[in-house]
N, C-alpha and C positions, 0 to 999 in steps of 0.2 A: 461768897467770894465776889467782891466787886471787881469788874474788869479794870477800872481806873480809880485810884484813890486820890482825889483832888487835894485833900487836906495835906497829904505828905508832899506833894509836888508843887504846891503853890509858891514856894520860895525859890524856885529854879529860874535862873535868868536865861532868856531865850537865846541871846547871842552866844553865850558860853556853851550852851548845849549844842548849838549848830556847829560851832568850831570843833567840839569833841567828836561829834558824829561824822563830820567831814574828814577829820584826821583818821578816824577808824575805817571809813570807807576807802580812803586812799591806801591804807595799809592792806586791807582786804583785796583791793584791786591789784596791787603789786604781787601779793601772794598768789592770786588766781592766775595772773599772767605768767608767773614762774612755772606753775604746774601745767598750765596750758601749753607752754613751750615744750615741756617734757613730753606731754601727750603727742604733740605733733612730731617730735623727734623720733618717737618710737612707732608712729603710725606706719602701716604698710603702704607700699606704692602700687601702681597699676602694672608693674612689671610682671610678665608671664614667667612663672617659676617652673623649672624642669630639674628638680633635684635628683631624679632617678634616671639612670641610663641602662638600657637592656642590650645584651649581646647574646647570640645564640650559636652554639657549636654542637658538633656531633662526633661520637667515638664509636668504633666498631670493635667490641671485645672478641668477636668471633664471626665467622661467616654465617650469614643469615640473621644476625642480630645487630642492633644499634642502640645507643643510648643518647637521647636528646637532652641537652643541657640548656637551662635558662639562667643567665647570669645577670644579676642586678648590682650595679655600682651606685652607692647612695652617698650623696654629699654630706659633709660633716654637719651635725646638728639635726639631721632628718632621720626618720626611721620608717621602714615598710612593715606592715603588719603580717603576721603569720597566716597560715592557711586554715587553722582550726581555731575559730573564735566563737564567742557567745553571740547569739543572734541580735542582742540589743547593744552590741558594741560597734566598732568601726567595720568598714568593708574589708573582708579577708582577701588575701591573695588567692586567685583562682585561675584555672587553666581550662580552656576548651579547645579540643583537637578535632578537626574535621575527620569524619570516617572515610575510609578508602579500602578497596579490595587489595591494595598493594601491601598493606601492613596490618599488624594487629598489636594493640597495646598489651604489654605484659604487666598489668597492674595500673595503678593510678600514679599521678605525679607526686613525687616525694621531695621533701626538703633535705638537701645535703648539709646545709648550714643549720646548726642548732639555734632555734630562736631563743632570745632572752625573755624570760617571763618576769615582769616587774610591774609595779604600780604605774599606770599611765596617767599623767596629769591632764591630758586633753579629754579623756573619757572617764576619769575617776574610777578606774577598775584595773585589776591585774590583767595584763594582755601580753601575748607573745609578739615580739617584733625583732627586726634585724637592723643593727645600727650602722654598719658601714658597707657591708656586702651581703648578698644572699645568692645561693646557688640551689636550683631545683633540677630534678632530672626525672626521666621516665624511660624505661627500656621498651623497645618495640621488636617484634618479630617480622622480618622481611619475607614477603610471600611472592616475590617476583624477581626475575633476573634482569629486568629493565630498570633503569634509573627513574626515580619518581620524586614527588614533592610531598612533604607533610606541612599542612597549613592549619592555622587556627588563630586564636587570640587569647591574651591573658588580661586579667583585670587586677588592679592593685590600688591601694590607698596609702598615701604617705603624709606624715605630720612632723612638725617640730614642736617645741614646747610652747609656741605662741599661737599656732594656727594649723589647720589641716587643709590640704588641697582636695578638690573634688576627686572622686574615683576616676581612674584613667584606664582606657582600653589600649592595648598594644597588639598589633598584628604581627605574626611571625610566620616564617616559611623556611623549611629545611630542604636542601637538595640531597637526597639519599641515594647512595649507590645500590644497585640491585645485587642480589646474592649470586654467588657462583653456582651453588647448588641450592635449589629451593628446599628448605626443610619440610619434612612430612610429619614430624612429631612436634609436640609442644616444646616450649623452651626448656633447656636443661637447667639443672640446678647450678651448674658451674657458671653459667652466664649471670644468673641472679646473684650468685655469691661474689662474682667479680665486680658487679656493679655495687654491691653492698660494701666490698672492701674499699673501693674508691670513695664511697660516701663516708665511711668511718675515718679514713685518713684525712679527708678534708675537714671533717668535723673537729678532730683533735687539733689540727693546725689553727682552727678559727676560734678556739675556746679562749685563749689568752687575750686576743684582740677584742673579743666580745666583753670580757670582764672589764677591760680598760674603758671600753665605750660606755658600759653601765655607770662607772664612776663619773664620767663626764656628763652623762645624761642626767644623773641624780643632781649634780651641781647646777645644771641648766634648769632643772625643774624647780629648784629652790629660788633661782633668780626669777623664773617666770611667776612664781607665787608672790614674790616681793613686788614685781612690776605690776601685777594685778592689784595688789594692796594699795600702791601709790596712785594708780589710775582711779581706783575706787574712791580714794580720798578726794581726788580732783572732782569726781562726779558728785560727791557729797557736798563739797564747797559750792559747786555750781548750783546744786539743788536749792541752796539757801536763798538764791536770788530769783527763784521762780515765783510766780504770782500766788501760788497756794501756800507758800512757806513764809516769805518775808513778813507779811502782815501779822503773823502769829507771834512775833517777838514782843510787841507791847503786851499781849496777853500773859506771856511768861513773866515779864517784869512786874505786872500788876498782881499776879498771883503770889509770887514769892516775896513781895515787899511786905506782905502781911506778917510773915514770920521773921522779919529781919530784926525785931526787937530781941529775940533769943538767937544769938549768933550761932551757937552750936546746933540747935535744932534746925535753924534755917539752912545751914550749910549741909547738914545731913540730908535734909529734904532735897536740896539742890543736887547732891550727888546721886540720890535715888532717882531723881528726875532724869539725869543724864544717862545713868545705867539702864533705866527703863526704856529709853529710846533705843539704845543699842540692843537690849534684850528683845524688844518687840521686832526689830528689823531682822536680827540674826536668827533667833529661834523660831518665832512665829512665821516670819517670812519664808524661811527654809521649809518649815513644815507645810505651809500652804502650797509651796511649789511641788513638794513631794506628793502630797495627797490630792491636790486639786489640779495640778498641772500648770504649765507656763501660761496657758490662756486665761487663767484667773486674773492675772495682772491686766490683761487686755480687757476683761469683763469690767473690772473696777474702773478702768480708765475711760471706757467707751459706752458702757451700758447706760441707758437713760436714767435708771433709778438712782445709782450713786451720784451721777452728775447733777441731777435735779436736787438731790439732798445737799450736795456741796454748794450749789447755786443759792439755795435757800439759807444755808448757814452763813454765807457771805452777806446776803441781804439783811439777815438778822444782826450780824455784827455791825453793818453799816448803820442800821437804824439805832443801834445802841450807841455808836460813836456820835451820832447826830443828837443824842440826848433824849431819845424817845422813851427809853427805859434802861435799866441796868441788868446785866446778865449775872445771875448768882448761881452757885452750886445748889443742888437739891438740899432741902432742909435736913433730910436724913443724913447726908454726908456731914453737914455742919454740926449736927447734934453728936454724931459719933466722934468728930474731931474735938468737941468740947469735953466729952466724957473720957475719951482715951486719946490724949493729945498725940502721943507718939504714933499710935496706929493710924489715927486719922490723918496725920501729916503725911505719912508714907503712902497711904492709899490715895490721898489727894495728888501727890506728886506723880504717882503712876497714872492716875486718871488724866492729868494734864499731858503726860507723855503720850498716852494712847490717843487723846484727842488730836494732838499734833500730827502723829503718824497717820491717823485716819483721814484728816482733812487734806494733808499734803500728798497722799499716795497717788492721787490722780496726776500730779506733776512729776513725782519721783518714780512712778511705775516704769516709764520708758527707760529711765537711767539704769534701773536694776533688772530690766527684762532679760538681758543676756546672761546675768548671773542666775536668775530664776529658771531659765530653760535648761541649764546644766543641772541644777538641783532636781528638776522634775525628771531628769533622766536617771536619777539614782546617785548623783554625785554628792559628795559631802565636803571634802576639804576646800575645793576651789570656791564654791558658793559661800561657805562660811567665812573664808578669808576676804572675799569680795564684799560681802554684806557687812562684815565687821569694819573694814576700811571706810565704806560708804557711811555707815551709821555713826562711826567715831567722828568724822569730820562734820557730819550733819548735826550731831548733838552738841558739838563744842561751843558755838556761840550762845545757844540756849542755856547750856549749863553755866557758862560764865556769867550771863545776866542773872541767872537764878542764884548763883553762888555769891555774887557781889551786888545785890540790888541797892545797897547803900551808896554805891557810886553815884546814883542819881540824887540820893537824899542830900549829899554833901555840897551840892552846887548852890551858889549864892541866890539870894532872893530876886524874884522878878515880878511875879503877879500871876494872872490867870492865863498864861500862855498855853498850858497843857490842854485846855479844852479846844483851842485852835488846832493843836496837833491831832486830837481825837477827830475833829470834824474833817480835816484834810484826809486822814486815814479812812474816814467814812466814804468820801468821794472815791478814793482809790479802791476800796472794797467793792463799791458799786461797779466800777469799770471792770475790775478783774473778775468779779463774779459772773459777768456775762460770758466769759470764756467757757465755763462749765455748761451753761445753757446752750451755747453755740455747738459744743461737741455733741450733745444729745440731739440737737436739731439737725446737724449734718449727718450723723450716723443713721438716723431714722427718717430723714427727708421730710420733716414737718414743714419746712419752708416758712418758719416764723421769724427767723433771725438771719436773713441773708446779709451779704456784706454791706450794702448801703444802709440797711437798718441798724446793723451793729455799729457802723461808723457814726451814724446820726446820734445814737445813744452816747458814744464817747465824746463827740463834739459838744453835745449839751452838757454832759457831766463835767468835763474839764473847763468849759466856759463858766459854769456856775462856780467851780472851784477857784478859778482866777478871780471872779467877782468877789467871792468870799474873802480871799486873801487881801483884796483891796479895801475890804470893809463895806462893800455895797450890799452884802447879805449878812444878817445877824440872826443867830439861833438863840434858843431860850437860855442856855447856860453860858453864853459868851460874856466876857467882861467888856466894859466900855473901851472902844478903840479910838483914842484921841488923835493918833497919828500912825502912819504906816512906817514900820522900821525898814531899814535898808535890806536885811535878809528876806523879809516878807515881800518887799517890792520885787527883789530879784527872782524869788520863787514864782510870783505872779507873772512876771515877764516870761519865764521859762514855760509856764503853763499855757499862756496865750500863744506863744511860739509853737508849742506842740499842737494846739488847736488849728492854727494856720496850716501846719504841716499835714493835718488830717483832711482838710477840706478837699484837695485835689483827688483824694481817694474816692470821693463820692462820684467821680467821673471816670474811674478806672485806673488811676495812678497806682503803681504797684506798692508804694510805701514800704520799701525793702527793710527799713530799720525795725518795723514791727510786724512784718508779714506773717511771722510764725504765730502771732496771737489773733490774727484776723481770719474770718472765713475766706475760702478761696475766691479769686476774682470771678471764676465761672458761675458763682451764685448771684452775681450782680446783674441787674436788669439793664442798666445804662452804663455801657463800657465804651468810651470813645475809642480806645485802642482797638477793640474788637470791631467796631464799625468801620474804621479806616482799613483795618487789615482785611476784613471780609469784602469790602467794596473794591479793594486793590487786588484781591485774589492772591495775597502773598503766600506763595509756596503751596497753594492748595493742590495744584495739578501734580505736584511731586509727592503728595501725601494722601493720595486716594486710598480708600479701603477696598478690600476684595469683596466684602459683603457688609451689610448693615451690622453695626456693633451691638451686641446684646447689652442691655442695661444703660444704653446711651441716653435714655430719656431722663435719668436721674444721676448718672455719673459723667464726669467731664474731665478732659485734660486741659492743662493751662496753655495760654498763649496761642489758642486756635489750633493746636495740634489735633490731628485725627488719629485715632487708635482704637484699641480694644480694651475690654474689661473682663475678658474671659480668656484663659490661657489656651484652651483648645482652638478657639477661633484664631488667635495670633499664630499658633503653630501651623495651622492649615494655610493661612495667608502667606506665611514665610516660605512655605514650599511652592506656592503658586507664583509668588513674586520674586523668589530667589534672593530674598533679603534676610539679614540676621534679625533676631528678636531683641528688643530692649525691654526688660521687665522692670517695672517700678513698683516695688512693694511699698505701699503707702497706706495712709489712714486719714480719715476725716479729722481726727483729733491730734494728728502728728504735727507738732510745732516745727520740727526740723525739716519736715517734708515741704512745708510752705516756704520756709526760708531758702531751701535749695531751688525751688521753682522760681522764686522771685530774684534770687541772686545769681544762680548758675544757669538754669534752663533759659532764662530771659536773654542771655547773651546771644546775639545774632548768629555767631559761629556754631554754638551748641544747637540752636533751633534748626539751623540749616542742615546739620548732620542728621538730626533726628527725623526731619521731614523727608530728606532725600534717601537716606541709607538704611533706615531701620523700620521694622514693624514695632510700633510702640504699644505696650500693653500695661495698663495700670491695674494692679491687683490690690484691692482695698481689703485690708485684714480686719477692719472693724465695722464693716457695713452690716446692718442688721436685716437686710432684705432676705426673706425666706425663699429658698430655692424650691422648685417643683420636686416632689418626692423622687422622681426618676433621676434627679441630679444629686441626691444626697450621697455622701461618701462616708465610708467607715475608715477612720484613721488607723494607719499602721503604727502610728506613734503612741497613741493612748487608747486605741480600741473603741473610741466613742464615735457616734454618728454625727456628722457635721451637716447642719441643715440650712445655714445661711451663707451668703457670699463671703462674709468676713471669716466665719469659722472655716470654710473650705480653704481659703487661700492663706490664712494664718497657719493652718495645719500643713498645707503644701510647702510653705516657706520653712517650717521647722523640719519636716520630714525630708525634704530634698536638700536643704542647705544648712541645716542645724543652726539656724539663726531665727530670732523672733523680734529683732529690733528694726525699726523703720526710721529714715528711708534706707532701702537696700536695693541696689541696682545690679542686675545680672544680664549678661550678654550671652545669648544662645544661638547655635546654628539651627538649621531647619529640621534637624533630628532631635532637638532639645538638649544638645550637649553644650557644656560650658565652652566659651571661646577664650576668655581670660578670667583672671581672678575677679570676683565680685567687688563692688565698691559700696561704701556706706557714706555717711555724712561728711562732706568735704567741700567747703565753699570756695576752694581754689579752682577757678574756671579753667586754667591751663591744665591742671591735673585731670579734670573731667573730660576735656577735649582729647587728651592723650589716651585716656581710658576708652573713649568711643573709637578713636582711630586704631588703637590696638585690636579692638574687636573686629573692625572692618578688615584689617590686614589678615588676621587669622582666618576669617570667614572666606576670603578670596583664596587662601592657600588650600582650603579644604574642598573647594569646588571641583 
């Protein structure tokens, strides 16, 4: 299988092709903007939610006895989980009552409101929960004639069909009247019976409302799955524009153009190709998550071996596009296709789909990470819906190109323009392939591709590409270029403009437009901004550390921030300095993390808040540095021993916050408790400032 069949495409006119592709990209841009708007519309804000309100009252069925009631009023659309749940599910409602010689519990806390047992879309299992209200009670025996207090706390977790709030603790206190006559015997059956009668009456009255709430929650669950489906489609469309995916489109066209002579066979193969992409993502992706866990996606995206392989694949593609050789399928595949045409075609289509998924997974992995972590927890419906939506959108353009390869055949004659397209793609393959090597370099701290080296490669690559477009460089298979066409000249101008934009990055300029694809500025040896900032002492006195940060010799925070890379150190410093904690779950290979640092963290107002008011801790979930054996941890999530920094904090993020996507920002108090709802990728600076200020305000309230 030749990657590019020049004989078929020689008759295509360059200008017409550019117009068609420009129109196609404009349509795709409008489509993506529409769905991006939907995504922003339904994104959660930084508002602190309090959907459950607790009240406490007491009744005296007889002298010497009392019944303590715990009443929860739950906002519409939310539910609180029951007391008796499976250990691998959400946090159950529980009660802890302080012991006292003044009273004695007559049993454990019971639920007066009957929980509704139904399939829960948040945890993908059958769970008991309360939809609008919940009443719990416990009878006590009074052992003194004096008035006294009963103290304790309860813990609960509430969710709606879109998200869950962290478990919350609520303190309670009852003022109890002493008995007239202190009982000398154990509680009588009548008291227990009286309490039971009250419970039965309340339960019967609550049944009808619970049934109605069930119907409403079932409808909301369906809406939630539809919302997940559409957001997954948006993620699939965005994945097409990633550097691992977009260059694969020419391979698809060149593969299926071979079978275009037989339209029926070609279209069957194209359909098999599209369905194979969906099959691989939905079935194999879900099975991988269930059997290997959510961290497998992290392994494939950050481990040196797959990233080096991806880097070499891109280098081989680039060499092929430059005309050094042609990439062909193994001869055994070709022979089978010749002997058994139908079987060979289908196998070839599946092979192309598998190659696409494999090469692109390093970029698509973070987008499907949230789906995979739910699947790894035993979920089925939600990850299947999400993966199906993602793969459906992801497969669509590839299937269309495969289904209608003759679209390119019918274009009018032009000449040998296609080889120029191949060469330009070769330059782009070289530039984008460096991203994979950079990820491995950052996660393992090899130090071979720091930011200035990376930028130097890009400056040289795109300068050569601009010279090629102007005809100053000619390769072996190029046609004679008598003059430079206007589209080619415009593309050359754009290329050199991009080169000029890159040059200040060699001196520390943030280059916000492409910051997600570059190594962090902290890896750069010569950074003018850092030199000015350090000499001016900008904010350093307000950002001093309590002690030297572990791992600071190879891990760094952006913009001169001082902080920690170990959670326990940050928690200790928070208690000493009486400042809240800002956790940045990040990664060396996290594109969105770099974009947030360049676009949001760089804002002077954000930096000022982080420096003055927070203990900053960056927890790298993909760092491969091995920990001393004394610091190894055994995961409560999957039971495996975590031996590296990345494994430890990836597990911590999943276990504590049920999330494995980065960036993920959490604000905690000095006891490690959440201050406000966590925040993920959001480039709106004002939203981020509001998030930080809300955390500060809540921290001051708790002092």
